[in-house]
N, C-alpha and C positions, 0 to 999 in steps of 0.2 A: 654701808656707810651713810647713804642718803637717809635711811630710816633713823639711824642714830642721831644725825644732825637735826632732823625734823623733830624727833622726840626731845632733844636737848633744847631746841628753840621753844617748843610747846611748854616744857617744864619751866624755862626761864620766864616766859610770859605769865604763866600761872603763878609763879613765885612773886613776880612783880605786882600782879593783881592783889595777891594776899598781903604783901607789904604795904600797898597803897590803901587798902580797905581796912585792915585790922590795926588798931592802935598799938597792940603789943608786939607787932612784928615789923622789923625794919632794918635799915642799914645805917651805919654811921656816916656822917658827912653832911654836905649842904642838902637843904630840903626843897629847893625849887630852882627852875631855870636850867640853863646850859651847864652850869657847874655841877648840878645834881646828876645829870646824865653822864658827864665826864668822870665823876668820882665813883658812881655806883654801877656802871655797866659791867666792868670787869669783875667786881665782887659778885654781882648778880649771876653772871655766867659761871663763876667758880662755885657759888653755893648751889646752883642748879645741877652742876656736875656732881657735887658731893651728895646732894639729895638723890640723884639718880643711882649713884653707887650704893648708898645706904638702902634705898628701896630694893635694889637688885639683890643685895646680900643679906639684909636683916629682915625684910618683910616676910619672905617665905618661912623663916624660923618663927617669927611672931605669929603668923597666921596658923601654923601647925600647932603651936603651944596654946593658942587661944581659940582653937576650933570649936570646942563646946560652947563658949560664950558667943562666938559668931553665929553658931547655929541657933542658940537659945534666943538671941536678939534679932534673928532674921537678917543678919548681915550688918546691923547698925554698929556693932562693936568694931567693925573695920574703920570707922571714923576715929575711934580711940587708938587703934593701931597706927593709923596715918598721923595722928597727933604725936604719938611717941616717936615716929620716924622724923617728924619735924623737930622735935626736941633733941634727938640724937644729932641731927644735922646742925642745930644751933651749937651743941657742945663741940662738934668737930670743927665748925667754922671758928669758934672761939680759940680752939687749939691752934688753928692755922692763921689766926689773927686777920680774918677776912673783914670783920666789922658788921656781921649779921647777928641779930639777936631776936629771941623769942622770950618774952618776959614771964611766961607761965603756962600752965596747962590749958586754961580756957582760951587764951589767944591762939595756942597751938591747935585746939579743936576747931576754932573758927577758921584759922588758916588752912587746916586740912580740908575743911568743907569747901572753901573757896578754891583751893588748888584742885580738888577732885572735880568740881563742877566745871572749872575753866579747862582743865585737861580733857574732860569728856567732850565738851563742846568743840574745842579746837581739834581733837582727834576726829570728830565727826565731819568737821569742815575740811580738814586737810586730807583725811582718809589714810592716815598712817596705820598700817596693820602690822602686828607682830608675826614673825615667821613661826610656824609650828614645828 
């Protein structure tokens, strides 16, 4: 349970970093001050949970289907896979009326890179390990 909460927090921080840095990724509502924190914290946690579920369920299928491209590009195609996961998360968040949006493929690629790097750094700092 502690690992799940740590991973959820790390994903939330990484998603917040992507939304802060990338112009095409964001949440609806106020864009500064205490009002922004109050209106966007719950949607951020919800979208992080949706992203975690999408990653757990869809990513293995996409990785298997795109394995030749991943091999051919020496793993760089995983950025495209992660961008697709972010676009799927955007679509699900829209269905759930969370107020999260990704405006296109290239912002999703940028967001995927930011989320991957942030998650990697925070995993190294916190030391969260997946059970085998």
